[in-house]
Biopython code that builds the backbone (N, CA, C, O; Angstrom):
import numpy as np
from Bio.PDB.StructureBuilder import StructureBuilder

atoms = [
    (1, "VAL", "N", (22.546, 37.301, 68.842)),
    (1, "VAL", "CA", (21.447, 38.016, 69.838)),
    (1, "VAL", "C", (20.553, 36.896, 70.367)),
    (1, "VAL", "O", (20.668, 35.731, 69.987)),
    (2, "HIS", "N", (19.895, 37.202, 71.026)),
    (2, "HIS", "CA", (19.249, 36.085, 71.964)),
    (2, "HIS", "C", (17.477, 35.996, 71.753)),
    (2, "HIS", "O", (16.685, 36.925, 71.592)),
    (3, "ILE", "N", (17.322, 35.088, 71.795)),
    (3, "ILE", "CA", (15.401, 34.810, 71.614)),
    (3, "ILE", "C", (15.163, 35.552, 72.560)),
    (3, "ILE", "O", (14.937, 36.469, 71.770)),
    (4, "HIS", "N", (14.983, 36.069, 73.627)),
    (4, "HIS", "CA", (14.757, 36.857, 74.277)),
    (4, "HIS", "C", (14.392, 38.784, 73.633)),
    (4, "HIS", "O", (13.494, 39.588, 73.386)),
    (5, "ASP", "N", (15.511, 38.635, 73.652)),
    (5, "ASP", "CA", (16.508, 40.528, 72.547)),
    (5, "ASP", "C", (15.420, 40.312, 71.373)),
    (5, "ASP", "O", (14.672, 41.202, 70.968)),
    (6, "LEU", "N", (15.452, 39.016, 70.905)),
    (6, "LEU", "CA", (14.524, 39.416, 68.940)),
    (6, "LEU", "C", (13.440, 39.241, 69.600)),
    (6, "LEU", "O", (12.569, 39.030, 68.756)),
    (7, "ASN", "N", (12.851, 39.198, 70.966)),
    (7, "ASN", "CA", (11.568, 39.324, 71.664)),
    (7, "ASN", "C", (10.448, 40.800, 71.781)),
    (7, "ASN", "O", (9.384, 41.338, 71.475)),
    (8, "ALA", "N", (11.722, 40.853, 72.485)),
    (8, "ALA", "CA", (11.532, 42.507, 72.427)),
    (8, "ALA", "C", (11.730, 42.718, 72.078)),
    (8, "ALA", "O", (11.707, 43.849, 72.562)),
    (9, "THR", "N", (12.531, 42.939, 70.425)),
    (9, "THR", "CA", (12.385, 43.790, 69.950)),
    (9, "THR", "C", (11.672, 43.473, 68.668)),
    (9, "THR", "O", (11.731, 44.489, 67.976)),
    (10, "ALA", "N", (11.058, 42.571, 68.072)),
    (10, "ALA", "CA", (9.539, 42.547, 67.250)),
    (10, "ALA", "C", (8.450, 42.918, 68.167)),
    (10, "ALA", "O", (7.493, 43.561, 67.737)),
    (11, "LEU", "N", (8.531, 42.535, 69.489)),
    (11, "LEU", "CA", (7.327, 43.277, 70.590)),
    (11, "LEU", "C", (7.445, 45.115, 70.460)),
    (11, "LEU", "O", (6.634, 46.038, 70.551)),
    (12, "HIS", "N", (8.860, 45.006, 70.213)),
    (12, "HIS", "CA", (8.731, 47.338, 70.069)),
    (12, "HIS", "C", (8.338, 47.620, 69.146)),
    (12, "HIS", "O", (8.175, 48.809, 68.871)),
    (13, "LEU", "N", (7.960, 46.401, 68.105)),
    (13, "LEU", "CA", (8.154, 46.703, 66.601)),
    (13, "LEU", "C", (7.240, 46.701, 66.350)),
    (13, "LEU", "O", (7.201, 47.018, 65.161)),
    (14, "MET", "N", (5.496, 46.388, 67.022)),
    (14, "MET", "CA", (4.459, 45.984, 66.416)),
    (14, "MET", "C", (3.617, 47.717, 68.520)),
    (14, "MET", "O", (2.581, 48.361, 68.681)),
    (15, "GLY", "N", (4.302, 47.631, 68.969)),
    (15, "GLY", "CA", (4.308, 48.385, 69.602)),
    (15, "GLY", "C", (3.527, 48.427, 71.229)),
    (15, "GLY", "O", (2.871, 49.242, 71.878)),
    (16, "ILE", "N", (4.056, 46.997, 71.413)),
    (16, "ILE", "CA", (4.308, 46.803, 72.732)),
    (16, "ILE", "C", (6.005, 47.013, 73.541)),
    (16, "ILE", "O", (7.200, 46.920, 73.261)),
    (17, "ASP", "N", (4.876, 47.431, 74.962)),
    (17, "ASP", "CA", (6.083, 47.453, 75.642)),
    (17, "ASP", "C", (6.419, 45.874, 76.817)),
    (17, "ASP", "O", (5.738, 45.555, 77.791)),
    (18, "HIS", "N", (7.474, 45.266, 76.360)),
    (18, "HIS", "CA", (7.941, 44.325, 76.489)),
    (18, "HIS", "C", (8.157, 43.913, 77.987)),
    (18, "HIS", "O", (8.424, 42.786, 78.403)),
    (19, "THR", "N", (7.966, 45.207, 78.794)),
    (19, "THR", "CA", (8.123, 45.556, 80.209)),
    (19, "THR", "C", (7.411, 44.591, 81.684)),
    (19, "THR", "O", (7.520, 44.117, 82.815)),
    (20, "LYS", "N", (6.629, 44.852, 80.421)),
    (20, "LYS", "CA", (4.469, 44.615, 80.278)),
    (20, "LYS", "C", (3.895, 44.100, 80.408)),
    (20, "LYS", "O", (3.141, 43.929, 81.366)),
    (21, "LEU", "N", (4.104, 43.221, 78.704)),
    (21, "LEU", "CA", (2.871, 42.062, 79.141)),
    (21, "LEU", "C", (3.674, 40.607, 79.903)),
    (21, "LEU", "O", (4.493, 39.689, 79.880)),
    (22, "THR", "N", (3.069, 41.040, 80.267)),
    (22, "THR", "CA", (2.937, 39.532, 80.738)),
    (22, "THR", "C", (2.167, 38.374, 80.975)),
    (22, "THR", "O", (1.173, 38.307, 80.253)),
    (23, "TYR", "N", (2.383, 37.082, 82.071)),
    (23, "TYR", "CA", (1.364, 36.080, 81.995)),
    (23, "TYR", "C", (1.230, 35.635, 83.823)),
    (23, "TYR", "O", (2.085, 35.848, 84.684)),
    (24, "ARG", "N", (0.177, 35.121, 83.959)),
    (24, "ARG", "CA", (0.646, 34.501, 85.231)),
    (24, "ARG", "C", (0.488, 33.068, 85.048)),
    (24, "ARG", "O", (-0.461, 32.627, 84.401)),
    (25, "PHE", "N", (1.675, 32.049, 85.769)),
    (25, "PHE", "CA", (0.761, 30.345, 85.571)),
    (25, "PHE", "C", (1.641, 30.611, 86.664)),
    (25, "PHE", "O", (2.678, 31.261, 86.799)),
    (26, "GLN", "N", (0.581, 29.591, 87.746)),
    (26, "GLN", "CA", (0.930, 29.166, 89.038)),
    (26, "GLN", "C", (1.215, 30.266, 90.059)),
    (26, "GLN", "O", (2.313, 30.418, 90.596)),
    (27, "GLY", "N", (0.127, 31.028, 90.284)),
    (27, "GLY", "CA", (0.015, 32.095, 90.984)),
    (27, "GLY", "C", (1.373, 33.509, 90.760)),
    (27, "GLY", "O", (1.375, 34.544, 91.427)),
    (28, "ARG", "N", (2.237, 33.215, 89.847)),
    (28, "ARG", "CA", (3.239, 33.686, 89.921)),
    (28, "ARG", "C", (3.386, 34.839, 87.954)),
    (28, "ARG", "O", (3.463, 34.097, 86.974)),
    (29, "ASP", "N", (3.406, 36.615, 87.603)),
    (29, "ASP", "CA", (3.393, 36.460, 86.978)),
    (29, "ASP", "C", (4.912, 36.695, 85.683)),
    (29, "ASP", "O", (5.869, 37.404, 85.994)),
    (30, "TYR", "N", (4.859, 36.174, 84.702)),
    (30, "TYR", "CA", (5.822, 35.785, 84.106)),
    (30, "TYR", "C", (6.157, 37.082, 83.245)),
    (30, "TYR", "O", (5.455, 38.063, 83.490)),
    (31, "ARG", "N", (7.234, 37.225, 82.171)),
    (31, "ARG", "CA", (7.538, 37.535, 80.889)),
    (31, "ARG", "C", (7.777, 36.940, 79.656)),
    (31, "ARG", "O", (8.593, 36.018, 79.652)),
    (32, "LEU", "N", (7.192, 37.293, 78.497)),
    (32, "LEU", "CA", (7.546, 36.712, 77.744)),
    (32, "LEU", "C", (9.141, 36.438, 77.416)),
    (32, "LEU", "O", (9.617, 35.488, 76.795)),
    (33, "THR", "N", (9.782, 37.491, 77.985)),
    (33, "THR", "CA", (11.092, 37.794, 76.885)),
    (33, "THR", "C", (11.698, 37.731, 78.871)),
    (33, "THR", "O", (12.275, 38.638, 79.472)),
    (34, "ASP", "N", (11.447, 36.888, 79.209)),
    (34, "ASP", "CA", (12.704, 37.114, 80.946)),
    (34, "ASP", "C", (12.722, 38.761, 81.831)),
    (34, "ASP", "O", (12.312, 39.900, 81.608)),
    (35, "VAL", "N", (13.252, 38.241, 82.612)),
    (35, "VAL", "CA", (14.602, 39.289, 82.856)),
    (35, "VAL", "C", (15.256, 40.092, 82.006)),
    (35, "VAL", "O", (15.347, 41.319, 81.989)),
    (36, "HIS", "N", (15.789, 39.105, 81.166)),
    (36, "HIS", "CA", (16.424, 39.676, 80.386)),
    (36, "HIS", "C", (16.650, 40.489, 78.913)),
    (36, "HIS", "O", (17.456, 41.359, 78.582)),
    (37, "GLY", "N", (15.585, 39.813, 78.204)),
    (37, "GLY", "CA", (14.816, 40.616, 76.963)),
    (37, "GLY", "C", (15.172, 41.892, 76.959)),
    (37, "GLY", "O", (15.075, 42.421, 78.066)),
    (38, "THR", "N", (15.745, 42.922, 75.654)),
    (38, "THR", "CA", (15.789, 43.325, 76.160)),
    (38, "THR", "C", (15.821, 44.325, 74.210)),
    (38, "THR", "O", (15.769, 43.422, 73.375)),
    (39, "VAL", "N", (15.870, 45.422, 73.644)),
    (39, "VAL", "CA", (15.311, 45.677, 72.323)),
    (39, "VAL", "C", (17.056, 46.004, 71.785)),
    (39, "VAL", "O", (17.729, 47.011, 72.007)),
    (40, "VAL", "N", (17.306, 45.176, 71.283)),
    (40, "VAL", "CA", (17.998, 45.698, 70.278)),
    (40, "VAL", "C", (18.195, 47.250, 69.108)),
    (40, "VAL", "O", (17.408, 47.598, 68.228)),
    (41, "GLN", "N", (19.023, 47.674, 69.366)),
    (41, "GLN", "CA", (18.132, 48.704, 68.626)),
    (41, "GLN", "C", (19.488, 48.819, 66.940)),
    (41, "GLN", "O", (19.316, 49.517, 65.941)),
    (42, "GLY", "N", (20.512, 48.014, 67.187)),
    (42, "GLY", "CA", (21.601, 47.281, 65.967)),
    (42, "GLY", "C", (20.746, 46.806, 65.059)),
    (42, "GLY", "O", (20.981, 47.148, 63.900)),
    (43, "VAL", "N", (19.724, 46.045, 65.267)),
    (43, "VAL", "CA", (18.463, 45.622, 64.154)),
    (43, "VAL", "C", (17.672, 46.403, 63.680)),
    (43, "VAL", "O", (17.099, 46.070, 62.643)),
    (44, "LEU", "N", (17.386, 47.699, 64.289)),
    (44, "LEU", "CA", (16.069, 48.210, 63.829)),
    (44, "LEU", "C", (17.476, 48.597, 62.753)),
    (44, "LEU", "O", (17.705, 47.701, 61.941)),
    (45, "ALA", "N", (18.436, 49.854, 62.678)),
    (45, "ALA", "CA", (19.342, 50.375, 61.988)),
    (45, "ALA", "C", (19.310, 50.415, 60.559)),
    (45, "ALA", "O", (20.231, 50.941, 59.935)),
]
sb = StructureBuilder()
sb.init_structure("model")
sb.init_model(0)
sb.init_chain("A")
sb.init_seg("    ")
for serial, (resi, resn, name, xyz) in enumerate(atoms, 1):
    if name == "N":
        sb.init_residue(resn, " ", resi, " ")
    sb.init_atom(name, np.array(xyz, "f"), 0.0, 1.0, " ", f" {name:<3s}", serial, name[0])
structure = sb.get_structure()
């Protein structure tokens, strides 16, 4: 499991949509989970 996937899964468990959570840096919006983060359903089972 990649760290971006782990972050996306943790945010999902807290009820936060990781695709909408962004921060602005040097005039550009960045996501904490980058574009590669996905919720890992196998960890939740």
